[in-house]
LOBA-652174 format. One record per residue (C-alpha): residue number from 1; residue in one letter; x, y, z. Coordinates in Angstrom, 1 decimal. Layout:
// LOBA-652174
{NUM, "A", {X, Y, Z}}
...
// end
This chain:
// LOBA-652174
{1, "M", {7.6, -15.9, 62.4}}
{2, "V", {5.8, -12.5, 63.6}}
{3, "H", {6.2, -9.6, 61.4}}
{4, "S", {5.0, -5.9, 62.7}}
{5, "R", {3.1, -3.6, 60.0}}
{6, "R", {6.4, -1.9, 59.7}}
{7, "D", {8.0, -5.1, 58.6}}
{8, "W", {5.4, -5.6, 55.7}}
{9, "M", {5.7, -2.2, 54.6}}
{10, "A", {9.3, -2.4, 54.1}}
{11, "M", {9.4, -5.8, 52.5}}
{12, "A", {6.9, -4.7, 49.9}}
{13, "S", {8.7, -1.6, 49.3}}
{14, "W", {11.9, -3.8, 48.6}}
{15, "G", {9.9, -5.9, 46.4}}
{16, "M", {8.5, -3.1, 44.3}}
{17, "A", {11.9, -1.4, 44.1}}
{18, "G", {13.4, -4.4, 42.6}}
{19, "L", {10.2, -5.2, 40.0}}
{20, "L", {10.8, -1.4, 38.8}}
{21, "A", {14.9, -1.6, 38.6}}
{22, "S", {14.5, -5.0, 36.7}}
{23, "E", {11.8, -3.4, 34.3}}
{24, "R", {13.9, -0.5, 33.7}}
{25, "A", {16.6, -2.8, 32.8}}
{26, "A", {14.6, -4.9, 30.4}}
{27, "V", {13.8, -1.4, 28.8}}
{28, "A", {17.3, -0.7, 28.6}}
{29, "L", {18.3, -3.8, 27.1}}
{30, "P", {18.3, -4.5, 23.5}}
{31, "S", {16.0, -7.6, 22.4}}
{32, "A", {17.8, -10.8, 21.2}}
{33, "R", {17.3, -9.6, 17.5}}
{34, "A", {18.4, -5.9, 18.0}}
{35, "L", {21.4, -4.8, 15.7}}
{36, "I", {22.2, -2.1, 17.8}}
{37, "D", {21.8, -1.0, 21.6}}
{38, "P", {19.1, 1.3, 21.7}}
{39, "R", {21.2, 4.3, 23.2}}
{40, "S", {23.7, 3.9, 20.7}}
{41, "A", {23.9, 6.7, 18.1}}
{42, "I", {23.1, 6.2, 14.4}}
{43, "K", {23.6, 8.4, 11.3}}
{44, "I", {22.1, 8.1, 7.5}}
{45, "T", {25.4, 7.8, 5.3}}
{46, "K", {23.7, 7.6, 1.9}}
{47, "L", {21.0, 6.6, -0.4}}
{48, "E", {21.0, 3.8, -3.0}}
{49, "I", {18.5, 4.0, -5.7}}
{50, "I", {17.5, 1.0, -7.8}}
{51, "P", {15.1, 1.3, -10.5}}
{52, "V", {12.9, -1.5, -10.8}}
{53, "H", {11.2, -1.3, -14.5}}
{54, "S", {9.6, -4.4, -14.3}}
{55, "L", {7.5, -3.3, -11.4}}
{56, "R", {7.4, 0.1, -12.8}}
{57, "S", {9.0, 1.3, -9.7}}
{58, "I", {12.0, 2.5, -7.7}}
{59, "F", {13.7, 0.8, -4.4}}
{60, "V", {15.9, 2.5, -2.2}}
{61, "K", {18.6, 1.4, 0.2}}
{62, "M", {19.2, 3.6, 3.2}}
{63, "H", {22.8, 3.2, 4.6}}
{64, "T", {23.8, 4.1, 8.0}}
{65, "D", {26.9, 4.2, 10.0}}
{66, "A", {25.9, 1.3, 12.0}}
{67, "G", {25.7, -1.0, 9.0}}
{68, "I", {21.8, -1.1, 9.5}}
{69, "V", {20.3, -0.7, 5.7}}
{70, "G", {16.6, 0.1, 5.3}}
{71, "L", {14.5, -0.6, 2.4}}
{72, "G", {12.0, 1.7, 0.6}}
{73, "E", {10.2, 2.2, -2.2}}
{74, "G", {8.4, 5.3, -3.8}}
{75, "T", {7.4, 5.5, -7.5}}
{76, "V", {5.1, 7.6, -10.0}}
{77, "E", {4.5, 5.0, -13.1}}
{78, "G", {6.0, 6.0, -16.0}}
{79, "K", {7.9, 8.9, -14.5}}
{80, "I", {10.7, 6.8, -12.8}}
{81, "E", {13.4, 9.4, -13.8}}
{82, "T", {11.6, 12.2, -12.5}}
{83, "V", {11.1, 10.4, -8.9}}
{84, "V", {14.7, 9.2, -9.0}}
{85, "A", {15.6, 13.0, -8.8}}
{86, "A", {13.2, 13.9, -6.6}}
{87, "I", {14.7, 11.3, -4.2}}
{88, "Q", {18.2, 12.5, -4.9}}
{89, "Q", {17.1, 15.9, -3.8}}
{90, "L", {16.2, 14.6, -0.4}}
{91, "E", {19.7, 13.2, 0.3}}
{92, "P", {21.2, 16.3, 1.4}}
{93, "Y", {18.9, 16.8, 4.3}}
{94, "L", {19.0, 13.0, 5.1}}
{95, "K", {22.8, 12.5, 5.3}}
{96, "G", {23.8, 12.9, 9.0}}
{97, "K", {20.4, 12.5, 10.6}}
{98, "D", {19.0, 9.8, 12.9}}
{99, "P", {16.9, 7.5, 10.7}}
{100, "R", {14.8, 6.5, 13.8}}
{101, "Q", {12.9, 9.8, 13.9}}
{102, "P", {10.8, 9.1, 10.5}}
{103, "A", {7.8, 11.2, 11.9}}
{104, "H", {10.0, 14.4, 12.6}}
{105, "H", {12.0, 14.0, 9.1}}
{106, "W", {9.0, 13.5, 7.0}}
{107, "Q", {7.4, 17.0, 8.4}}
{108, "A", {10.8, 18.5, 7.7}}
{109, "M", {11.1, 17.1, 4.3}}
{110, "Y", {7.4, 18.2, 3.3}}
{111, "R", {7.4, 21.7, 5.1}}
{112, "H", {10.3, 23.0, 4.2}}
{113, "A", {9.4, 23.0, 0.5}}
{114, "F", {7.5, 25.9, -0.7}}
{115, "Y", {5.5, 23.7, -2.9}}
{116, "R", {3.7, 20.8, -1.1}}
{117, "G", {1.6, 17.7, -1.8}}
{118, "D", {2.4, 16.6, -5.1}}
{119, "V", {2.7, 13.2, -6.1}}
{120, "I", {6.2, 13.4, -7.3}}
{121, "L", {7.6, 14.9, -3.8}}
{122, "C", {5.0, 12.4, -2.0}}
{123, "S", {6.4, 9.3, -3.8}}
{124, "A", {10.1, 10.4, -2.8}}
{125, "L", {9.1, 11.0, 0.6}}
{126, "S", {7.3, 7.4, 0.7}}
{127, "A", {10.6, 5.7, -0.5}}
{128, "V", {12.8, 7.3, 2.4}}
{129, "D", {10.3, 7.2, 5.1}}
{130, "I", {9.5, 3.3, 4.8}}
{131, "A", {13.6, 3.2, 4.7}}
{132, "M", {13.8, 4.7, 7.8}}
{133, "W", {10.7, 2.7, 9.6}}
{134, "D", {12.6, -0.5, 8.4}}
{135, "I", {16.0, 0.8, 10.2}}
{136, "K", {14.0, 1.6, 13.5}}
{137, "G", {12.4, -1.9, 13.5}}
{138, "K", {16.0, -3.6, 12.7}}
{139, "A", {17.7, -1.4, 15.3}}
{140, "L", {15.2, -2.5, 18.1}}
{141, "G", {14.9, -6.1, 16.8}}
{142, "T", {10.9, -5.8, 16.0}}
{143, "P", {8.6, -5.7, 13.2}}
{144, "V", {7.6, -2.3, 12.0}}
{145, "Y", {3.8, -3.3, 13.0}}
{146, "D", {4.8, -3.2, 16.8}}
{147, "L", {6.2, 0.4, 16.3}}
{148, "L", {2.7, 1.3, 15.4}}
{149, "G", {0.8, -0.1, 18.2}}
{150, "G", {0.9, -3.9, 17.8}}
{151, "P", {-1.1, -6.2, 15.6}}
{152, "T", {-4.7, -5.8, 15.4}}
{153, "R", {-5.0, -9.2, 13.4}}
{154, "D", {-3.0, -12.0, 12.6}}
{155, "R", {-3.3, -12.3, 8.7}}
{156, "I", {-3.9, -9.6, 5.9}}
{157, "K", {-6.6, -10.7, 3.8}}
{158, "L", {-5.8, -10.3, -0.1}}
{159, "Y", {-7.7, -10.1, -3.3}}
{160, "G", {-7.1, -11.0, -6.7}}
{161, "Q", {-7.8, -9.5, -10.1}}
{162, "A", {-9.0, -11.3, -13.5}}
{163, "E", {-10.8, -10.1, -16.7}}
{164, "S", {-13.0, -13.0, -17.7}}
{165, "V", {-14.1, -16.3, -16.6}}
{166, "E", {-10.9, -18.1, -17.9}}
{167, "E", {-8.5, -15.7, -15.9}}
{168, "T", {-11.0, -15.9, -12.9}}
{169, "K", {-10.8, -19.9, -12.8}}
{170, "S", {-6.8, -19.6, -13.1}}
{171, "H", {-5.6, -16.7, -11.8}}
{172, "V", {-8.2, -16.3, -8.6}}
{173, "L", {-9.9, -19.7, -7.6}}
{174, "A", {-6.7, -21.7, -8.6}}
{175, "E", {-4.5, -19.7, -6.4}}
{176, "G", {-6.9, -19.7, -3.5}}
{177, "Y", {-8.3, -16.4, -3.3}}
{178, "V", {-11.5, -15.6, -1.6}}
{179, "S", {-12.3, -12.0, -3.1}}
{180, "M", {-11.5, -10.6, -6.2}}
{181, "K", {-12.0, -7.3, -8.6}}
{182, "T", {-12.6, -7.2, -12.6}}
{183, "S", {-12.5, -4.2, -14.7}}
{184, "V", {-15.1, -2.5, -17.0}}
{185, "S", {-12.9, -0.5, -18.9}}
{186, "S", {-13.9, -1.1, -22.5}}
{187, "S", {-17.0, -3.1, -24.0}}
{188, "R", {-17.7, -3.9, -27.7}}
{189, "G", {-14.2, -3.1, -28.6}}
{190, "R", {-14.1, 0.3, -27.6}}
{191, "L", {-13.6, 2.9, -24.6}}
{192, "S", {-17.0, 4.4, -23.3}}
{193, "R", {-18.2, 8.2, -24.2}}
{194, "A", {-20.3, 10.5, -22.2}}
{195, "S", {-23.3, 8.9, -22.2}}
{196, "E", {-23.9, 5.4, -23.7}}
{197, "S", {-26.4, 3.0, -25.4}}
{198, "P", {-27.8, -0.5, -24.0}}
{199, "Y", {-25.9, -2.4, -26.2}}
{200, "Y", {-22.4, -1.0, -24.8}}
{201, "I", {-23.6, -1.4, -21.2}}
{202, "D", {-24.7, -4.8, -21.8}}
{203, "G", {-21.4, -5.8, -22.5}}
{204, "F", {-20.1, -4.8, -19.2}}
{205, "V", {-23.4, -6.6, -17.9}}
{206, "E", {-22.4, -10.1, -19.6}}
{207, "K", {-19.0, -10.2, -18.3}}
{208, "V", {-19.8, -9.3, -14.6}}
{209, "K", {-22.8, -11.8, -14.7}}
{210, "A", {-20.6, -14.6, -16.0}}
{211, "I", {-17.8, -14.3, -13.1}}
{212, "R", {-20.7, -13.7, -10.4}}
{213, "E", {-22.3, -17.1, -11.6}}
{214, "L", {-18.7, -18.9, -11.4}}
{215, "V", {-17.8, -17.6, -8.1}}
{216, "G", {-21.3, -17.5, -6.2}}
{217, "P", {-22.9, -15.1, -3.8}}
{218, "N", {-20.3, -16.1, -0.7}}
{219, "F", {-17.4, -14.5, -2.6}}
{220, "D", {-16.3, -10.7, -2.6}}
{221, "L", {-16.4, -9.1, -6.2}}
{222, "G", {-15.4, -5.6, -6.6}}
{223, "I", {-15.6, -3.6, -9.7}}
{224, "E", {-12.8, -1.2, -10.9}}
{225, "M", {-14.0, 1.5, -13.1}}
{226, "H", {-10.4, 3.1, -13.1}}
{227, "G", {-11.6, 6.8, -13.5}}
{228, "E", {-12.1, 5.9, -17.5}}
{229, "H", {-15.7, 7.1, -17.6}}
{230, "E", {-17.5, 10.3, -17.6}}
{231, "P", {-20.2, 10.7, -15.0}}
{232, "P", {-23.1, 10.0, -16.9}}
{233, "A", {-21.6, 6.7, -18.5}}
{234, "A", {-20.2, 5.7, -15.0}}
{235, "M", {-23.7, 6.2, -13.3}}
{236, "Q", {-25.4, 4.2, -16.0}}
{237, "I", {-22.9, 1.2, -15.5}}
{238, "I", {-23.0, 1.3, -11.9}}
{239, "K", {-26.9, 1.0, -12.1}}
{240, "A", {-26.6, -1.8, -14.7}}
{241, "L", {-24.3, -3.8, -12.5}}
{242, "E", {-26.2, -3.2, -9.0}}
{243, "P", {-28.0, -6.5, -9.1}}
{244, "F", {-24.9, -8.5, -9.2}}
{245, "R", {-24.0, -7.1, -5.7}}
{246, "P", {-20.8, -5.7, -6.4}}
{247, "W", {-18.2, -5.7, -3.1}}
{248, "F", {-17.5, -1.9, -4.1}}
{249, "F", {-16.8, 0.4, -7.3}}
{250, "E", {-13.4, 1.6, -7.4}}
{251, "E", {-12.5, 5.1, -9.2}}
{252, "P", {-16.3, 5.6, -10.6}}
{253, "I", {-15.0, 9.0, -11.9}}
{254, "Q", {-11.7, 10.9, -11.5}}
{255, "F", {-11.0, 12.2, -7.8}}
{256, "Q", {-10.9, 16.1, -9.1}}
{257, "N", {-14.6, 16.4, -8.4}}
{258, "L", {-15.0, 15.4, -4.9}}
{259, "P", {-18.7, 16.9, -4.8}}
{260, "L", {-20.1, 15.1, -7.9}}
{261, "M", {-18.3, 11.8, -6.9}}
{262, "A", {-20.5, 12.3, -3.4}}
{263, "E", {-23.7, 12.9, -5.1}}
{264, "M", {-23.2, 9.8, -7.1}}
{265, "A", {-22.3, 8.2, -4.2}}
{266, "K", {-25.8, 8.6, -2.6}}
{267, "K", {-27.4, 6.9, -5.7}}
{268, "T", {-26.3, 3.7, -4.7}}
{269, "S", {-25.8, 1.3, -1.9}}
{270, "V", {-22.6, 0.0, -3.3}}
{271, "P", {-19.5, 1.7, -1.6}}
{272, "F", {-17.3, 3.6, -3.7}}
{273, "A", {-13.5, 3.0, -3.2}}
{274, "T", {-10.9, 5.6, -4.3}}
{275, "G", {-7.6, 7.1, -3.3}}
{276, "E", {-4.7, 5.3, -5.1}}
{277, "R", {-3.9, 8.7, -7.0}}
{278, "M", {-4.4, 11.1, -4.0}}
{279, "V", {-1.6, 11.9, -1.5}}
{280, "T", {-1.3, 13.1, 2.1}}
{281, "K", {-3.9, 13.3, 4.9}}
{282, "W", {-5.0, 16.7, 3.7}}
{283, "Q", {-6.5, 15.4, 0.1}}
{284, "F", {-8.3, 12.4, 2.2}}
{285, "R", {-9.8, 14.9, 4.7}}
{286, "D", {-11.4, 16.5, 1.7}}
{287, "L", {-12.5, 13.2, 0.3}}
{288, "L", {-14.0, 12.0, 3.4}}
{289, "T", {-15.8, 15.4, 4.4}}
{290, "A", {-17.4, 15.3, 1.1}}
{291, "G", {-18.7, 11.8, 1.7}}
{292, "A", {-17.4, 10.9, -1.7}}
{293, "A", {-15.8, 7.2, -0.7}}
{294, "Q", {-16.3, 4.8, 2.0}}
{295, "L", {-13.3, 2.5, 1.0}}
{296, "L", {-9.9, 4.3, 1.0}}
{297, "Q", {-7.1, 3.4, -1.3}}
{298, "P", {-4.0, 5.1, -0.6}}
{299, "D", {-0.8, 3.3, -2.3}}
{300, "I", {1.9, 3.5, 0.4}}
{301, "T", {4.7, 4.2, -2.4}}
{302, "H", {2.5, 7.6, -3.3}}
{303, "V", {0.8, 8.9, -0.3}}
{304, "G", {3.9, 9.7, 1.7}}
{305, "G", {5.3, 6.2, 3.1}}
{306, "I", {4.2, 4.6, 6.4}}
{307, "T", {4.0, 7.8, 8.5}}
{308, "E", {1.4, 9.5, 6.1}}
{309, "M", {-0.5, 6.0, 5.6}}
{310, "R", {-1.0, 5.7, 9.4}}
{311, "A", {-2.4, 9.1, 9.6}}
{312, "V", {-5.1, 8.5, 6.8}}
{313, "A", {-6.1, 5.4, 8.2}}
{314, "A", {-6.6, 7.1, 11.5}}
{315, "L", {-8.6, 9.8, 9.9}}
{316, "A", {-10.6, 7.4, 8.1}}
{317, "E", {-11.4, 5.8, 11.4}}
{318, "A", {-13.0, 9.0, 12.6}}
{319, "F", {-15.5, 8.9, 9.6}}
{320, "Y", {-16.2, 4.8, 10.0}}
{321, "A", {-14.3, 4.4, 6.4}}
{322, "D", {-12.4, 1.3, 5.8}}
{323, "M", {-8.8, 0.8, 4.2}}
{324, "L", {-8.7, -0.7, 0.8}}
{325, "P", {-4.9, -0.3, 0.5}}
{326, "H", {-3.6, -0.2, -3.6}}
{327, "S", {-0.6, -1.9, -4.2}}
{328, "K", {0.1, -2.5, -7.6}}
{329, "E", {3.8, -2.1, -8.1}}
{330, "G", {6.9, -3.5, -5.7}}
{331, "M", {7.2, -5.9, -2.8}}
{332, "V", {8.8, -3.2, -0.6}}
{333, "G", {5.6, -1.2, -0.8}}
{334, "F", {3.5, -4.2, -0.4}}
{335, "A", {5.4, -5.2, 3.0}}
{336, "A", {5.4, -1.9, 4.3}}
{337, "S", {1.4, -1.5, 3.5}}
{338, "M", {0.7, -4.6, 5.1}}
{339, "H", {2.8, -3.5, 8.3}}
{340, "V", {0.3, -0.5, 8.5}}
{341, "A", {-2.7, -2.7, 7.8}}
{342, "A", {-1.8, -5.3, 10.5}}
{343, "S", {-1.6, -2.4, 13.2}}
{344, "I", {-4.9, -0.7, 12.3}}
{345, "P", {-8.4, -1.5, 13.2}}
{346, "N", {-10.2, -0.3, 9.8}}
{347, "F", {-8.7, -2.6, 7.4}}
{348, "L", {-10.6, -4.3, 4.7}}
{349, "A", {-8.5, -6.1, 2.0}}
{350, "H", {-5.1, -5.6, 0.5}}
{351, "E", {-4.2, -5.6, -3.4}}
{352, "V", {-1.5, -7.9, -4.7}}
{353, "P", {1.4, -6.5, -6.7}}
{354, "S", {1.2, -6.9, -10.5}}
{355, "L", {3.7, -8.1, -13.3}}
{356, "Q", {2.1, -6.2, -15.9}}
{357, "A", {5.4, -3.9, -17.0}}
{358, "V", {7.8, -7.0, -17.6}}
{359, "K", {9.0, -6.9, -21.1}}
{360, "G", {12.5, -7.6, -22.2}}
{361, "G", {15.4, -8.4, -19.8}}
{362, "P", {16.6, -12.1, -18.9}}
{363, "N", {14.3, -14.9, -19.0}}
{364, "V", {13.6, -14.8, -14.8}}
{365, "E", {10.6, -16.4, -13.1}}
{366, "R", {8.7, -13.9, -11.1}}
{367, "S", {5.7, -13.8, -8.9}}
{368, "P", {3.6, -11.2, -7.4}}
{369, "L", {4.3, -12.4, -4.0}}
{370, "G", {8.0, -11.9, -4.3}}
{371, "K", {10.0, -14.6, -6.2}}
{372, "S", {12.9, -13.0, -7.9}}
{373, "Y", {12.5, -9.6, -5.6}}
{374, "I", {13.0, -11.0, -2.3}}
{375, "K", {14.8, -13.5, -0.7}}
{376, "N", {11.9, -15.5, 0.9}}
{377, "P", {8.7, -14.9, -1.3}}
{378, "M", {5.9, -14.5, 0.6}}
{379, "V", {3.1, -17.3, 0.9}}
{380, "M", {-0.8, -17.0, 0.7}}
{381, "T", {-2.8, -18.9, 2.8}}
{382, "G", {-6.6, -19.1, 2.6}}
{383, "G", {-6.6, -16.1, 0.8}}
{384, "A", {-4.4, -14.3, 3.2}}
{385, "I", {-1.0, -13.3, 4.2}}
{386, "M", {0.0, -14.6, 7.5}}
{387, "L", {1.8, -12.2, 9.9}}
{388, "K", {3.9, -15.3, 11.4}}
{389, "G", {6.3, -16.4, 8.9}}
{390, "N", {5.8, -13.9, 6.4}}
{391, "I", {6.5, -10.1, 7.6}}
{392, "D", {7.2, -10.9, 11.4}}
{393, "G", {11.2, -10.2, 11.3}}
{394, "P", {12.6, -7.0, 12.2}}
{395, "G", {12.0, -4.0, 10.1}}
{396, "L", {9.8, -5.0, 7.1}}
{397, "G", {10.7, -8.5, 7.5}}
{398, "I", {12.1, -8.9, 3.9}}
{399, "E", {15.5, -9.0, 2.3}}
{400, "L", {16.1, -8.2, -1.5}}
{401, "D", {16.8, -10.8, -3.7}}
{402, "E", {20.7, -10.6, -3.9}}
{403, "H", {20.2, -11.1, -8.0}}
{404, "L", {17.4, -8.3, -8.3}}
{405, "I", {20.0, -5.8, -10.2}}
{406, "D", {20.8, -8.7, -12.6}}
{407, "N", {17.3, -9.6, -12.9}}
{408, "E", {16.2, -6.0, -14.2}}
{409, "R", {19.1, -5.8, -16.8}}
{410, "G", {17.5, -5.1, -20.3}}
{411, "I", {14.1, -4.2, -19.0}}
{412, "P", {12.9, -0.6, -20.4}}
{413, "E", {11.0, 1.8, -18.4}}
{414, "W", {7.3, 1.2, -18.5}}
{415, "L", {5.4, 3.8, -20.7}}
{416, "F", {1.9, 5.3, -19.8}}
{417, "P", {-0.6, 4.0, -22.2}}
{418, "E", {-2.1, 6.4, -24.6}}
{419, "M", {-6.2, 6.2, -24.5}}
{420, "W", {-7.8, 7.4, -27.6}}
{421, "D", {-11.5, 7.5, -28.7}}
{422, "A", {-12.0, 4.9, -31.6}}
{423, "L", {-14.8, 7.1, -33.0}}
{424, "D", {-13.3, 10.6, -33.3}}
{425, "G", {-9.6, 10.1, -32.0}}
{426, "S", {-10.2, 12.4, -29.1}}
{427, "V", {-8.2, 12.1, -25.7}}
{428, "R", {-9.8, 9.6, -23.1}}
{429, "D", {-9.1, 9.3, -19.4}}
{430, "H", {-7.1, 6.6, -17.6}}
// end
């Protein structure tokens, strides 16, 4: 069959038009898992706030007129009632708004306050921001990490924590971790002072040496300093522990003096990690500009939620810094943080929630990966959480345990521990 050039061009045009039409139709149609048509209106109707004292945290259920419920989490450990009040103050703005615009609403709630950037406001913002991203993912039938640009990895590396050789055997190695951290808070039965003796410092050396000998050289071993040491003592500890080739030194000092932390960072080849008490991209900008740390530890339940944690990660990438997210509280924040980690190029490893606040209440079996908190607890494989089968469902990919509220009955709010000098009774840092 003979065709003219004009015939061929016409056929190609018809084919391209058909292809474009089919693509437009595919975009317009919701996915098989989408809960509503993407073109449908949706409004926030109310917030349901659930204190979870066993995790020192607050879960939020954001309800909509479409029947989609988003999960969020925000907390300041030991200040639950204060953060609950802050979340409640955000509700009048949110009611009637479309939850599929989390970045826009974040800007409005943050910038329409005269005083900005405190940990209480940002923790409240975290809770509602995470919930909005969860709703958006559920509405479109896709995981949050797809909304953030798609996965850059297929698993999230986790690290464990232990305070002795025995705990390293039972809580780290036995559970399958391939990396961990241990703290150097007190030695010889007391907290440190401004400058320390060899006897005191050697207590930390003995502990870290024993753990390093157990786990071997092919094992990541971070040192948690928790901002509990004054700069001279902190530098003494750092120098004494350098021979054990730590993965990082976490919070070598409090973050209020970034220029001093930067000077300390220049005196060691071991990277500094910090950021769990910091909020917003602006505080992390100052940290990075000063050169005070190479590993950033924002906590998604404090920093401002998914919207702001993604911004911090992008800022860190420009400084060749990596993300080592903090996550000691609840499972909702843990899941949300892993979605961000799954979507960024500069992720190193992730902390695991702890159960250190469980006191009183019913005799309920709990686990750091979600038992008694979410319907399908996560499963660690080879020291990591695989995206598939753990957080690959729509939104955050998790559902709260239907018995959560009953499991929390009778558990009192966690109180921040008081830190005193054993020698003279003065206040110490934590």
